[in-house]
PDB file of N, CA, C and O in Angstrom:
ATOM      1  N   MET A   1      40.488 -24.614  -1.583  1.00  0.00           N
ATOM      2  CA  MET A   1      40.742 -23.218  -1.655  1.00  0.00           C
ATOM      3  C   MET A   1      39.599 -22.340  -2.447  1.00  0.00           C
ATOM      4  O   MET A   1      39.488 -21.118  -2.543  1.00  0.00           O
ATOM      5  N   ILE A   2      38.970 -23.166  -2.860  1.00  0.00           N
ATOM      6  CA  ILE A   2      37.459 -22.597  -3.326  1.00  0.00           C
ATOM      7  C   ILE A   2      36.120 -22.755  -2.527  1.00  0.00           C
ATOM      8  O   ILE A   2      35.173 -21.968  -2.535  1.00  0.00           O
ATOM      9  N   ARG A   3      36.247 -24.091  -1.740  1.00  0.00           N
ATOM     10  CA  ARG A   3      35.493 -23.849  -0.895  1.00  0.00           C
ATOM     11  C   ARG A   3      35.035 -22.694   0.389  1.00  0.00           C
ATOM     12  O   ARG A   3      34.023 -22.183   0.869  1.00  0.00           O
ATOM     13  N   ARG A   4      36.702 -22.690   0.574  1.00  0.00           N
ATOM     14  CA  ARG A   4      37.190 -21.638   1.713  1.00  0.00           C
ATOM     15  C   ARG A   4      36.268 -20.225   1.023  1.00  0.00           C
ATOM     16  O   ARG A   4      35.187 -19.806   1.437  1.00  0.00           O
ATOM     17  N   ALA A   5      37.272 -19.558  -0.402  1.00  0.00           N
ATOM     18  CA  ALA A   5      36.503 -18.766  -0.876  1.00  0.00           C
ATOM     19  C   ALA A   5      35.610 -18.450  -0.959  1.00  0.00           C
ATOM     20  O   ALA A   5      35.377 -17.242  -0.935  1.00  0.00           O
ATOM     21  N   PHE A   6      34.408 -19.591  -1.137  1.00  0.00           N
ATOM     22  CA  PHE A   6      32.982 -19.665  -1.301  1.00  0.00           C
ATOM     23  C   PHE A   6      32.723 -19.236   0.408  1.00  0.00           C
ATOM     24  O   PHE A   6      32.796 -18.030   0.645  1.00  0.00           O
ATOM     25  N   GLY A   7      32.518 -19.881   1.224  1.00  0.00           N
ATOM     26  CA  GLY A   7      32.478 -19.814   2.184  1.00  0.00           C
ATOM     27  C   GLY A   7      32.252 -18.530   3.043  1.00  0.00           C
ATOM     28  O   GLY A   7      31.262 -18.273   3.729  1.00  0.00           O
ATOM     29  N   LEU A   8      34.004 -17.355   2.761  1.00  0.00           N
ATOM     30  CA  LEU A   8      34.072 -16.638   3.251  1.00  0.00           C
ATOM     31  C   LEU A   8      32.926 -15.422   2.961  1.00  0.00           C
ATOM     32  O   LEU A   8      32.381 -14.500   3.568  1.00  0.00           O
ATOM     33  N   THR A   9      32.934 -16.095   1.521  1.00  0.00           N
ATOM     34  CA  THR A   9      31.831 -14.629   1.031  1.00  0.00           C
ATOM     35  C   THR A   9      30.943 -14.719   1.084  1.00  0.00           C
ATOM     36  O   THR A   9      30.129 -13.877   0.705  1.00  0.00           O
ATOM     37  N   VAL A  10      30.591 -16.238   1.791  1.00  0.00           N
ATOM     38  CA  VAL A  10      28.730 -17.042   2.218  1.00  0.00           C
ATOM     39  C   VAL A  10      28.915 -15.632   3.039  1.00  0.00           C
ATOM     40  O   VAL A  10      28.264 -14.629   2.748  1.00  0.00           O
ATOM     41  N   LEU A  11      30.050 -15.685   4.288  1.00  0.00           N
ATOM     42  CA  LEU A  11      29.845 -15.699   5.460  1.00  0.00           C
ATOM     43  C   LEU A  11      29.932 -14.002   5.707  1.00  0.00           C
ATOM     44  O   LEU A  11      29.466 -13.548   6.752  1.00  0.00           O
ATOM     45  N   GLY A  12      30.616 -12.997   4.589  1.00  0.00           N
ATOM     46  CA  GLY A  12      30.692 -11.784   4.755  1.00  0.00           C
ATOM     47  C   GLY A  12      29.393 -11.469   3.968  1.00  0.00           C
ATOM     48  O   GLY A  12      28.845 -10.737   4.792  1.00  0.00           O
ATOM     49  N   SER A  13      28.689 -11.527   3.104  1.00  0.00           N
ATOM     50  CA  SER A  13      26.869 -11.416   2.475  1.00  0.00           C
ATOM     51  C   SER A  13      26.182 -11.800   3.900  1.00  0.00           C
ATOM     52  O   SER A  13      25.288 -10.982   4.119  1.00  0.00           O
ATOM     53  N   LEU A  14      26.253 -12.442   4.599  1.00  0.00           N
ATOM     54  CA  LEU A  14      25.376 -12.868   5.757  1.00  0.00           C
ATOM     55  C   LEU A  14      25.661 -11.193   6.948  1.00  0.00           C
ATOM     56  O   LEU A  14      24.954 -10.244   7.286  1.00  0.00           O
ATOM     57  N   LEU A  15      26.914 -11.586   7.181  1.00  0.00           N
ATOM     58  CA  LEU A  15      27.352 -10.329   7.734  1.00  0.00           C
ATOM     59  C   LEU A  15      27.248  -9.001   7.907  1.00  0.00           C
ATOM     60  O   LEU A  15      27.222  -8.298   8.918  1.00  0.00           O
ATOM     61  N   ALA A  16      27.161  -8.642   6.100  1.00  0.00           N
ATOM     62  CA  ALA A  16      27.161  -7.416   5.890  1.00  0.00           C
ATOM     63  C   ALA A  16      24.792  -6.930   6.315  1.00  0.00           C
ATOM     64  O   ALA A  16      24.143  -6.054   6.888  1.00  0.00           O
ATOM     65  N   CYS A  17      24.480  -8.453   5.394  1.00  0.00           N
ATOM     66  CA  CYS A  17      22.880  -8.058   5.488  1.00  0.00           C
ATOM     67  C   CYS A  17      22.709  -7.878   6.944  1.00  0.00           C
ATOM     68  O   CYS A  17      21.859  -7.003   7.107  1.00  0.00           O
ATOM     69  N   ALA A  18      23.341  -8.524   8.574  1.00  0.00           N
ATOM     70  CA  ALA A  18      22.623  -8.313   9.297  1.00  0.00           C
ATOM     71  C   ALA A  18      23.304  -7.004   9.859  1.00  0.00           C
ATOM     72  O   ALA A  18      22.778  -6.549  10.875  1.00  0.00           O
ATOM     73  N   ALA A  19      24.440  -6.305   9.328  1.00  0.00           N
ATOM     74  CA  ALA A  19      24.628  -5.262  10.262  1.00  0.00           C
ATOM     75  C   ALA A  19      23.721  -4.016   9.289  1.00  0.00           C
ATOM     76  O   ALA A  19      23.766  -2.855   9.697  1.00  0.00           O
ATOM     77  N   LEU A  20      22.974  -4.320   8.096  1.00  0.00           N
ATOM     78  CA  LEU A  20      22.204  -3.350   7.355  1.00  0.00           C
ATOM     79  C   LEU A  20      20.567  -3.614   8.195  1.00  0.00           C
ATOM     80  O   LEU A  20      19.800  -2.696   8.487  1.00  0.00           O
ATOM     81  N   ALA A  21      20.390  -4.660   8.384  1.00  0.00           N
ATOM     82  CA  ALA A  21      18.721  -4.817   8.752  1.00  0.00           C
ATOM     83  C   ALA A  21      19.151  -4.184  10.546  1.00  0.00           C
ATOM     84  O   ALA A  21      18.483  -4.549  11.514  1.00  0.00           O
ATOM     85  N   GLY A  22      19.845  -3.627  10.619  1.00  0.00           N
ATOM     86  CA  GLY A  22      19.530  -3.146  12.218  1.00  0.00           C
ATOM     87  C   GLY A  22      19.036  -3.528  12.883  1.00  0.00           C
ATOM     88  O   GLY A  22      18.560  -4.639  12.651  1.00  0.00           O
ATOM     89  N   PRO A  23      18.706  -2.683  14.619  1.00  0.00           N
ATOM     90  CA  PRO A  23      17.841  -3.560  15.603  1.00  0.00           C
ATOM     91  C   PRO A  23      16.969  -3.939  15.079  1.00  0.00           C
ATOM     92  O   PRO A  23      16.846  -3.383  13.987  1.00  0.00           O
ATOM     93  N   PRO A  24      16.181  -4.696  15.296  1.00  0.00           N
ATOM     94  CA  PRO A  24      14.388  -5.233  15.132  1.00  0.00           C
ATOM     95  C   PRO A  24      13.442  -3.741  15.901  1.00  0.00           C
ATOM     96  O   PRO A  24      13.669  -3.096  16.925  1.00  0.00           O
ATOM     97  N   ALA A  25      12.149  -3.607  14.657  1.00  0.00           N
ATOM     98  CA  ALA A  25      11.657  -2.960  14.455  1.00  0.00           C
ATOM     99  C   ALA A  25      10.090  -2.478  15.290  1.00  0.00           C
ATOM    100  O   ALA A  25       9.044  -2.991  14.893  1.00  0.00           O
ATOM    101  N   GLU A  26      10.076  -1.640  16.248  1.00  0.00           N
ATOM    102  CA  GLU A  26       8.840  -0.897  17.203  1.00  0.00           C
ATOM    103  C   GLU A  26       7.791  -1.812  16.886  1.00  0.00           C
ATOM    104  O   GLU A  26       7.575  -1.945  15.682  1.00  0.00           O
ATOM    105  N   LYS A  27       7.060  -2.499  17.704  1.00  0.00           N
ATOM    106  CA  LYS A  27       5.864  -3.478  17.492  1.00  0.00           C
ATOM    107  C   LYS A  27       4.940  -1.857  17.185  1.00  0.00           C
ATOM    108  O   LYS A  27       4.962  -0.833  17.869  1.00  0.00           O
ATOM    109  N   THR A  28       4.231  -2.130  15.984  1.00  0.00           N
ATOM    110  CA  THR A  28       2.761  -1.335  15.588  1.00  0.00           C
ATOM    111  C   THR A  28       1.705  -1.985  16.422  1.00  0.00           C
ATOM    112  O   THR A  28       1.363  -3.164  16.507  1.00  0.00           O
ATOM    113  N   ILE A  29       1.131  -0.519  17.221  1.00  0.00           N
ATOM    114  CA  ILE A  29      -0.258  -1.098  17.430  1.00  0.00           C
ATOM    115  C   ILE A  29      -1.209  -0.120  17.129  1.00  0.00           C
ATOM    116  O   ILE A  29      -1.422   1.088  17.237  1.00  0.00           O
ATOM    117  N   ALA A  30      -1.842  -1.484  16.571  1.00  0.00           N
ATOM    118  CA  ALA A  30      -3.456  -1.217  15.784  1.00  0.00           C
ATOM    119  C   ALA A  30      -4.790  -1.063  16.828  1.00  0.00           C
ATOM    120  O   ALA A  30      -5.446  -1.805  17.560  1.00  0.00           O
ATOM    121  N   LEU A  31      -4.771   0.777  16.321  1.00  0.00           N
ATOM    122  CA  LEU A  31      -5.659   1.074  17.206  1.00  0.00           C
ATOM    123  C   LEU A  31      -7.309   1.055  16.313  1.00  0.00           C
ATOM    124  O   LEU A  31      -7.498   1.418  15.151  1.00  0.00           O
ATOM    125  N   HIS A  32      -7.963   0.713  16.933  1.00  0.00           N
ATOM    126  CA  HIS A  32     -10.006   0.338  16.245  1.00  0.00           C
ATOM    127  C   HIS A  32     -10.549   1.363  17.081  1.00  0.00           C
ATOM    128  O   HIS A  32     -11.274   0.828  17.920  1.00  0.00           O
ATOM    129  N   THR A  33     -10.513   2.528  17.208  1.00  0.00           N
ATOM    130  CA  THR A  33     -11.199   3.974  17.912  1.00  0.00           C
ATOM    131  C   THR A  33     -10.231   4.825  16.941  1.00  0.00           C
ATOM    132  O   THR A  33      -9.022   4.689  16.759  1.00  0.00           O
ATOM    133  N   CYS A  34     -11.091   5.697  16.401  1.00  0.00           N
ATOM    134  CA  CYS A  34     -11.075   7.345  15.122  1.00  0.00           C
ATOM    135  C   CYS A  34     -10.731   8.170  16.735  1.00  0.00           C
ATOM    136  O   CYS A  34     -11.425   8.111  17.750  1.00  0.00           O
ATOM    137  N   PRO A  35      -9.593   8.823  16.555  1.00  0.00           N
ATOM    138  CA  PRO A  35      -9.162   8.881  17.632  1.00  0.00           C
ATOM    139  C   PRO A  35      -9.722  11.296  17.335  1.00  0.00           C
ATOM    140  O   PRO A  35      -9.200  12.216  17.965  1.00  0.00           O
ATOM    141  N   MET A  36     -10.517  11.391  16.542  1.00  0.00           N
ATOM    142  CA  MET A  36     -11.593  12.356  16.589  1.00  0.00           C
ATOM    143  C   MET A  36     -12.507  11.948  16.873  1.00  0.00           C
ATOM    144  O   MET A  36     -12.671  12.650  17.871  1.00  0.00           O
ATOM    145  N   THR A  37     -13.392  11.304  16.844  1.00  0.00           N
ATOM    146  CA  THR A  37     -15.154  11.242  17.178  1.00  0.00           C
ATOM    147  C   THR A  37     -15.201  10.164  18.565  1.00  0.00           C
ATOM    148  O   THR A  37     -16.156  10.143  19.341  1.00  0.00           O
ATOM    149  N   GLY A  38     -13.964   9.278  18.704  1.00  0.00           N
ATOM    150  CA  GLY A  38     -13.655   8.181  20.011  1.00  0.00           C
ATOM    151  C   GLY A  38     -15.044   6.714  19.565  1.00  0.00           C
ATOM    152  O   GLY A  38     -15.799   6.036  20.262  1.00  0.00           O
ATOM    153  N   GLU A  39     -14.825   6.786  18.372  1.00  0.00           N
ATOM    154  CA  GLU A  39     -16.099   5.951  18.015  1.00  0.00           C
ATOM    155  C   GLU A  39     -14.766   4.623  17.366  1.00  0.00           C
ATOM    156  O   GLU A  39     -13.694   4.768  16.778  1.00  0.00           O
ATOM    157  N   ALA A  40     -15.535   3.383  17.850  1.00  0.00           N
ATOM    158  CA  ALA A  40     -15.299   2.121  17.028  1.00  0.00           C
ATOM    159  C   ALA A  40     -15.264   2.420  16.219  1.00  0.00           C
ATOM    160  O   ALA A  40     -16.148   3.220  15.911  1.00  0.00           O
ATOM    161  N   VAL A  41     -14.070   1.993  15.009  1.00  0.00           N
ATOM    162  CA  VAL A  41     -14.117   1.886  13.978  1.00  0.00           C
ATOM    163  C   VAL A  41     -14.391   0.431  13.370  1.00  0.00           C
ATOM    164  O   VAL A  41     -13.772  -0.584  13.692  1.00  0.00           O
ATOM    165  N   LYS A  42     -15.454   0.509  12.409  1.00  0.00           N
ATOM    166  CA  LYS A  42     -16.128  -0.881  11.405  1.00  0.00           C
ATOM    167  C   LYS A  42     -15.084  -1.150  11.069  1.00  0.00           C
ATOM    168  O   LYS A  42     -14.214  -0.389  11.493  1.00  0.00           O
ATOM    169  N   GLY A  43     -14.620  -2.299  10.184  1.00  0.00           N
ATOM    170  CA  GLY A  43     -14.140  -2.583   9.019  1.00  0.00           C
ATOM    171  C   GLY A  43     -12.971  -2.156   9.142  1.00  0.00           C
ATOM    172  O   GLY A  43     -12.491  -1.813  10.222  1.00  0.00           O
ATOM    173  N   GLU A  44     -12.354  -2.124   8.014  1.00  0.00           N
ATOM    174  CA  GLU A  44     -11.126  -1.191   7.427  1.00  0.00           C
ATOM    175  C   GLU A  44     -11.156   0.658   7.698  1.00  0.00           C
ATOM    176  O   GLU A  44     -10.164   1.375   7.565  1.00  0.00           O
ATOM    177  N   GLY A  45     -12.794   1.228   8.170  1.00  0.00           N
ATOM    178  CA  GLY A  45     -12.989   2.226   8.193  1.00  0.00           C
ATOM    179  C   GLY A  45     -12.950   3.201   6.980  1.00  0.00           C
ATOM    180  O   GLY A  45     -13.845   3.146   6.137  1.00  0.00           O
ATOM    181  N   THR A  46     -11.878   4.134   6.874  1.00  0.00           N
ATOM    182  CA  THR A  46     -11.950   5.381   5.772  1.00  0.00           C
ATOM    183  C   THR A  46     -10.199   5.397   5.411  1.00  0.00           C
ATOM    184  O   THR A  46      -9.700   6.280   4.714  1.00  0.00           O
ATOM    185  N   GLY A  47      -9.547   4.467   5.909  1.00  0.00           N
ATOM    186  CA  GLY A  47      -7.927   3.838   5.615  1.00  0.00           C
ATOM    187  C   GLY A  47      -7.434   4.127   7.024  1.00  0.00           C
ATOM    188  O   GLY A  47      -8.083   4.572   7.971  1.00  0.00           O
ATOM    189  N   ALA A  48      -6.033   3.750   6.960  1.00  0.00           N
ATOM    190  CA  ALA A  48      -5.146   3.640   8.346  1.00  0.00           C
ATOM    191  C   ALA A  48      -3.836   4.203   7.793  1.00  0.00           C
ATOM    192  O   ALA A  48      -3.471   3.901   6.657  1.00  0.00           O
ATOM    193  N   GLU A  49      -2.895   5.277   8.829  1.00  0.00           N
ATOM    194  CA  GLU A  49      -1.654   5.834   8.706  1.00  0.00           C
ATOM    195  C   GLU A  49      -0.911   5.016   9.834  1.00  0.00           C
ATOM    196  O   GLU A  49      -1.221   4.146  10.648  1.00  0.00           O
ATOM    197  N   VAL A  50      -0.043   5.554   9.565  1.00  0.00           N
ATOM    198  CA  VAL A  50       1.181   4.959  10.933  1.00  0.00           C
ATOM    199  C   VAL A  50       1.399   6.633  11.774  1.00  0.00           C
ATOM    200  O   VAL A  50       1.971   7.603  11.278  1.00  0.00           O
ATOM    201  N   VAL A  51       0.838   6.568  12.958  1.00  0.00           N
ATOM    202  CA  VAL A  51       2.221   7.379  13.552  1.00  0.00           C
ATOM    203  C   VAL A  51       2.535   7.312  14.786  1.00  0.00           C
ATOM    204  O   VAL A  51       1.849   7.103  15.786  1.00  0.00           O
ATOM    205  N   GLY A  52       3.869   7.549  14.609  1.00  0.00           N
ATOM    206  CA  GLY A  52       4.547   6.950  15.529  1.00  0.00           C
ATOM    207  C   GLY A  52       4.579   5.133  16.016  1.00  0.00           C
ATOM    208  O   GLY A  52       4.844   4.270  15.180  1.00  0.00           O
ATOM    209  N   LYS A  53       4.251   4.787  17.531  1.00  0.00           N
ATOM    210  CA  LYS A  53       4.400   3.334  17.021  1.00  0.00           C
ATOM    211  C   LYS A  53       2.322   2.904  17.078  1.00  0.00           C
ATOM    212  O   LYS A  53       1.557   2.009  17.435  1.00  0.00           O
ATOM    213  N   TYR A  54       2.311   4.049  16.556  1.00  0.00           N
ATOM    214  CA  TYR A  54       0.808   3.533  17.118  1.00  0.00           C
ATOM    215  C   TYR A  54      -0.258   3.099  15.318  1.00  0.00           C
ATOM    216  O   TYR A  54       0.448   3.692  14.502  1.00  0.00           O
ATOM    217  N   LYS A  55      -1.352   2.489  14.549  1.00  0.00           N
ATOM    218  CA  LYS A  55      -1.376   2.317  13.480  1.00  0.00           C
ATOM    219  C   LYS A  55      -3.100   3.137  13.621  1.00  0.00           C
ATOM    220  O   LYS A  55      -4.002   2.717  14.346  1.00  0.00           O
ATOM    221  N   VAL A  56      -3.150   3.934  13.033  1.00  0.00           N
ATOM    222  CA  VAL A  56      -4.699   5.079  13.152  1.00  0.00           C
ATOM    223  C   VAL A  56      -5.500   4.727  12.144  1.00  0.00           C
ATOM    224  O   VAL A  56      -5.197   4.793  10.953  1.00  0.00           O
ATOM    225  N   THR A  57      -6.816   4.244  12.721  1.00  0.00           N
ATOM    226  CA  THR A  57      -7.543   4.387  11.761  1.00  0.00           C
ATOM    227  C   THR A  57      -9.028   5.295  12.035  1.00  0.00           C
ATOM    228  O   THR A  57      -9.480   5.655  13.122  1.00  0.00           O
ATOM    229  N   PHE A  58      -9.529   5.493  10.825  1.00  0.00           N
ATOM    230  CA  PHE A  58     -10.396   6.022  10.663  1.00  0.00           C
ATOM    231  C   PHE A  58     -11.829   6.555  10.666  1.00  0.00           C
ATOM    232  O   PHE A  58     -12.108   6.468   9.470  1.00  0.00           O
ATOM    233  N   CYS A  59     -13.059   7.123  11.361  1.00  0.00           N
ATOM    234  CA  CYS A  59     -14.043   6.044  11.176  1.00  0.00           C
ATOM    235  C   CYS A  59     -15.071   6.950   9.306  1.00  0.00           C
ATOM    236  O   CYS A  59     -16.126   6.755   8.702  1.00  0.00           O
ATOM    237  N   CYS A  60     -14.135   7.669   9.205  1.00  0.00           N
ATOM    238  CA  CYS A  60     -14.838   8.582   8.462  1.00  0.00           C
ATOM    239  C   CYS A  60     -13.861   9.550   7.287  1.00  0.00           C
ATOM    240  O   CYS A  60     -12.661   9.690   7.523  1.00  0.00           O
ATOM    241  N   ALA A  61     -14.446  10.149   6.103  1.00  0.00           N
ATOM    242  CA  ALA A  61     -13.162  10.986   5.633  1.00  0.00           C
ATOM    243  C   ALA A  61     -12.694  12.287   5.853  1.00  0.00           C
ATOM    244  O   ALA A  61     -11.766  13.010   5.490  1.00  0.00           O
ATOM    245  N   GLY A  62     -14.182  12.336   6.954  1.00  0.00           N
ATOM    246  CA  GLY A  62     -14.141  14.226   7.531  1.00  0.00           C
ATOM    247  C   GLY A  62     -12.599  14.256   8.741  1.00  0.00           C
ATOM    248  O   GLY A  62     -12.099  15.197   9.357  1.00  0.00           O
ATOM    249  N   CYS A  63     -12.213  12.732   8.675  1.00  0.00           N
ATOM    250  CA  CYS A  63     -12.007  12.911  11.006  1.00  0.00           C
ATOM    251  C   CYS A  63     -10.195  13.095  10.068  1.00  0.00           C
ATOM    252  O   CYS A  63      -9.344  13.945  10.331  1.00  0.00           O
ATOM    253  N   LYS A  64     -10.133  12.324   9.322  1.00  0.00           N
ATOM    254  CA  LYS A  64      -8.403  12.413   8.924  1.00  0.00           C
ATOM    255  C   LYS A  64      -7.817  14.117   8.789  1.00  0.00           C
ATOM    256  O   LYS A  64      -6.976  14.488   9.608  1.00  0.00           O
ATOM    257  N   PRO A  65      -8.235  14.932   7.892  1.00  0.00           N
ATOM    258  CA  PRO A  65      -7.563  16.171   7.851  1.00  0.00           C
ATOM    259  C   PRO A  65      -8.109  16.972   8.771  1.00  0.00           C
ATOM    260  O   PRO A  65      -7.837  18.150   8.542  1.00  0.00           O
ATOM    261  N   GLN A  66      -9.106  16.725  10.201  1.00  0.00           N
ATOM    262  CA  GLN A  66      -8.829  17.145  11.208  1.00  0.00           C
ATOM    263  C   GLN A  66      -7.752  16.413  12.108  1.00  0.00           C
ATOM    264  O   GLN A  66      -7.218  17.117  12.966  1.00  0.00           O
ATOM    265  N   PHE A  67      -7.502  15.553  12.050  1.00  0.00           N
ATOM    266  CA  PHE A  67      -6.489  14.649  13.007  1.00  0.00           C
ATOM    267  C   PHE A  67      -4.988  15.091  12.580  1.00  0.00           C
ATOM    268  O   PHE A  67      -4.162  15.247  13.479  1.00  0.00           O
ATOM    269  N   ASP A  68      -4.671  15.268  11.422  1.00  0.00           N
ATOM    270  CA  ASP A  68      -3.741  16.232  10.550  1.00  0.00           C
ATOM    271  C   ASP A  68      -3.773  17.366  10.865  1.00  0.00           C
ATOM    272  O   ASP A  68      -2.591  17.708  10.865  1.00  0.00           O
ATOM    273  N   ALA A  69      -4.798  18.790  11.338  1.00  0.00           N
ATOM    274  CA  ALA A  69      -4.189  19.562  11.764  1.00  0.00           C
ATOM    275  C   ALA A  69      -4.036  19.836  13.461  1.00  0.00           C
ATOM    276  O   ALA A  69      -4.202  20.938  13.984  1.00  0.00           O
ATOM    277  N   LEU A  70      -3.709  18.681  14.129  1.00  0.00           N
ATOM    278  CA  LEU A  70      -4.022  18.515  15.048  1.00  0.00           C
ATOM    279  C   LEU A  70      -1.921  18.522  14.979  1.00  0.00           C
ATOM    280  O   LEU A  70      -1.253  18.470  13.946  1.00  0.00           O
ATOM    281  N   SER A  71      -1.268  18.619  16.736  1.00  0.00           N
ATOM    282  CA  SER A  71       0.185  19.303  17.033  1.00  0.00           C
ATOM    283  C   SER A  71       0.473  17.884  17.362  1.00  0.00           C
ATOM    284  O   SER A  71      -0.035  17.078  18.141  1.00  0.00           O
ATOM    285  N   LYS A  72       1.422  17.844  16.542  1.00  0.00           N
ATOM    286  CA  LYS A  72       2.464  16.357  16.858  1.00  0.00           C
ATOM    287  C   LYS A  72       1.798  15.850  18.513  1.00  0.00           C
ATOM    288  O   LYS A  72       1.172  14.825  18.783  1.00  0.00           O
ATOM    289  N   LYS A  73       2.215  17.002  19.437  1.00  0.00           N
ATOM    290  CA  LYS A  73       1.951  16.759  20.954  1.00  0.00           C
ATOM    291  C   LYS A  73       0.544  16.124  20.987  1.00  0.00           C
ATOM    292  O   LYS A  73       0.302  15.043  21.522  1.00  0.00           O
ATOM    293  N   ASP A  74      -0.599  17.112  20.194  1.00  0.00           N
ATOM    294  CA  ASP A  74      -1.958  16.481  20.375  1.00  0.00           C
ATOM    295  C   ASP A  74      -2.092  15.221  19.804  1.00  0.00           C
ATOM    296  O   ASP A  74      -2.647  14.413  20.548  1.00  0.00           O
ATOM    297  N   LYS A  75      -1.720  14.756  18.596  1.00  0.00           N
ATOM    298  CA  LYS A  75      -1.797  13.983  18.250  1.00  0.00           C
ATOM    299  C   LYS A  75      -1.609  12.317  19.102  1.00  0.00           C
ATOM    300  O   LYS A  75      -2.232  11.259  19.181  1.00  0.00           O
ATOM    301  N   GLU A  76      -0.547  12.826  19.537  1.00  0.00           N
ATOM    302  CA  GLU A  76       0.254  11.384  20.790  1.00  0.00           C
ATOM    303  C   GLU A  76      -0.421  11.737  21.716  1.00  0.00           C
ATOM    304  O   GLU A  76      -1.046  10.680  21.795  1.00  0.00           O
ATOM    305  N   LYS A  77      -0.890  12.413  22.601  1.00  0.00           N
ATOM    306  CA  LYS A  77      -2.153  12.475  23.581  1.00  0.00           C
ATOM    307  C   LYS A  77      -2.834  11.833  23.252  1.00  0.00           C
ATOM    308  O   LYS A  77      -3.028  10.826  23.934  1.00  0.00           O
ATOM    309  N   LYS A  78      -3.451  11.992  22.257  1.00  0.00           N
ATOM    310  CA  LYS A  78      -5.058  11.151  22.069  1.00  0.00           C
ATOM    311  C   LYS A  78      -4.562   9.774  21.688  1.00  0.00           C
ATOM    312  O   LYS A  78      -5.315   8.897  22.111  1.00  0.00           O
ATOM    313  N   LEU A  79      -3.817   9.453  21.209  1.00  0.00           N
ATOM    314  CA  LEU A  79      -3.892   8.361  20.285  1.00  0.00           C
ATOM    315  C   LEU A  79      -3.354   7.333  22.121  1.00  0.00           C
ATOM    316  O   LEU A  79      -3.834   6.223  22.353  1.00  0.00           O
ATOM    317  N   ALA A  80      -2.333   8.049  23.147  1.00  0.00           N
ATOM    318  CA  ALA A  80      -2.060   7.154  24.106  1.00  0.00           C
ATOM    319  C   ALA A  80      -2.938   6.757  24.644  1.00  0.00           C
ATOM    320  O   ALA A  80      -3.173   5.608  25.019  1.00  0.00           O
ATOM    321  N   GLU A  81      -3.791   8.112  24.783  1.00  0.00           N
ATOM    322  CA  GLU A  81      -5.631   7.888  25.711  1.00  0.00           C
ATOM    323  C   GLU A  81      -6.011   6.639  24.783  1.00  0.00           C
ATOM    324  O   GLU A  81      -5.648   5.525  25.160  1.00  0.00           O
ATOM    325  N   ILE A  82      -6.665   6.762  23.688  1.00  0.00           N
ATOM    326  CA  ILE A  82      -7.158   5.802  22.886  1.00  0.00           C
ATOM    327  C   ILE A  82      -6.400   4.555  23.400  1.00  0.00           C
ATOM    328  O   ILE A  82      -7.092   3.890  24.171  1.00  0.00           O
ATOM    329  N   ALA A  83      -4.853   3.941  23.122  1.00  0.00           N
ATOM    330  CA  ALA A  83      -4.154   2.747  24.088  1.00  0.00           C
ATOM    331  C   ALA A  83      -4.965   2.157  25.206  1.00  0.00           C
ATOM    332  O   ALA A  83      -5.727   1.207  25.387  1.00  0.00           O
ATOM    333  N   LYS A  84      -4.341   3.362  26.005  1.00  0.00           N
ATOM    334  CA  LYS A  84      -4.846   3.091  27.404  1.00  0.00           C
ATOM    335  C   LYS A  84      -5.943   2.288  27.301  1.00  0.00           C
ATOM    336  O   LYS A  84      -5.844   1.064  27.389  1.00  0.00           O
ATOM    337  N   LYS A  85      -7.348   3.051  27.060  1.00  0.00           N
ATOM    338  CA  LYS A  85      -8.785   2.648  27.247  1.00  0.00           C
ATOM    339  C   LYS A  85      -9.036   1.232  26.649  1.00  0.00           C
ATOM    340  O   LYS A  85      -9.669   0.283  27.113  1.00  0.00           O
ATOM    341  N   GLU A  86      -8.278   1.384  25.356  1.00  0.00           N
ATOM    342  CA  GLU A  86      -8.396  -0.638  24.363  1.00  0.00           C
ATOM    343  C   GLU A  86      -7.903  -1.099  25.267  1.00  0.00           C
ATOM    344  O   GLU A  86      -8.657  -1.513  26.148  1.00  0.00           O
ATOM    345  N   ALA A  87      -6.380  -1.237  25.458  1.00  0.00           N
ATOM    346  CA  ALA A  87      -5.975  -2.039  26.849  1.00  0.00           C
ATOM    347  C   ALA A  87      -6.751  -2.290  27.695  1.00  0.00           C
ATOM    348  O   ALA A  87      -6.951  -3.437  28.095  1.00  0.00           O
ATOM    349  N   ALA A  88      -7.302  -1.327  28.103  1.00  0.00           N
ATOM    350  CA  ALA A  88      -8.601  -1.852  29.870  1.00  0.00           C
ATOM    351  C   ALA A  88      -9.653  -2.915  29.217  1.00  0.00           C
ATOM    352  O   ALA A  88      -9.944  -4.007  29.705  1.00  0.00           O
ATOM    353  N   LYS A  89     -10.194  -2.320  27.926  1.00  0.00           N
ATOM    354  CA  LYS A  89     -11.210  -3.227  27.505  1.00  0.00           C
ATOM    355  C   LYS A  89     -11.124  -4.693  27.047  1.00  0.00           C
ATOM    356  O   LYS A  89     -12.089  -5.455  27.107  1.00  0.00           O
ATOM    357  N   LYS A  90     -10.021  -5.009  26.629  1.00  0.00           N
ATOM    358  CA  LYS A  90      -9.028  -6.266  26.165  1.00  0.00           C
ATOM    359  C   LYS A  90      -9.171  -7.123  27.632  1.00  0.00           C
ATOM    360  O   LYS A  90      -9.705  -8.222  27.780  1.00  0.00           O
ATOM    361  N   LYS A  91      -8.453  -6.179  28.785  1.00  0.00           N
ATOM    362  CA  LYS A  91      -8.256  -7.162  30.225  1.00  0.00           C
ATOM    363  C   LYS A  91      -9.373  -7.306  30.495  1.00  0.00           C
ATOM    364  O   LYS A  91      -9.494  -8.531  30.473  1.00  0.00           O
ATOM    365  N   SER A  92     -10.599  -6.769  30.820  1.00  0.00           N
ATOM    366  CA  SER A  92     -11.796  -6.710  31.219  1.00  0.00           C
ATOM    367  C   SER A  92     -12.627  -8.058  30.261  1.00  0.00           C
ATOM    368  O   SER A  92     -13.828  -8.275  30.415  1.00  0.00           O
TER     369      SER A  92
END
């Protein structure tokens, strides 16, 4: 009886965790080109932030405020263009 109660408790806990976890998160695409200058970022750059599905790295401290001032639509457009260019470079 105790084994059965314990087993049901464990099973319930596992199901609750699975329900809370939800679907797998979308994979983040790391970009190694500064969205403001278009130059390759060396090393860690001056930090990074996640914007949508992209992890954006900046070449210098001045680029992040400029990027933050862009509209959401302009940010997404720049990042999609950079991702496309970086994917093309990897293929060749």
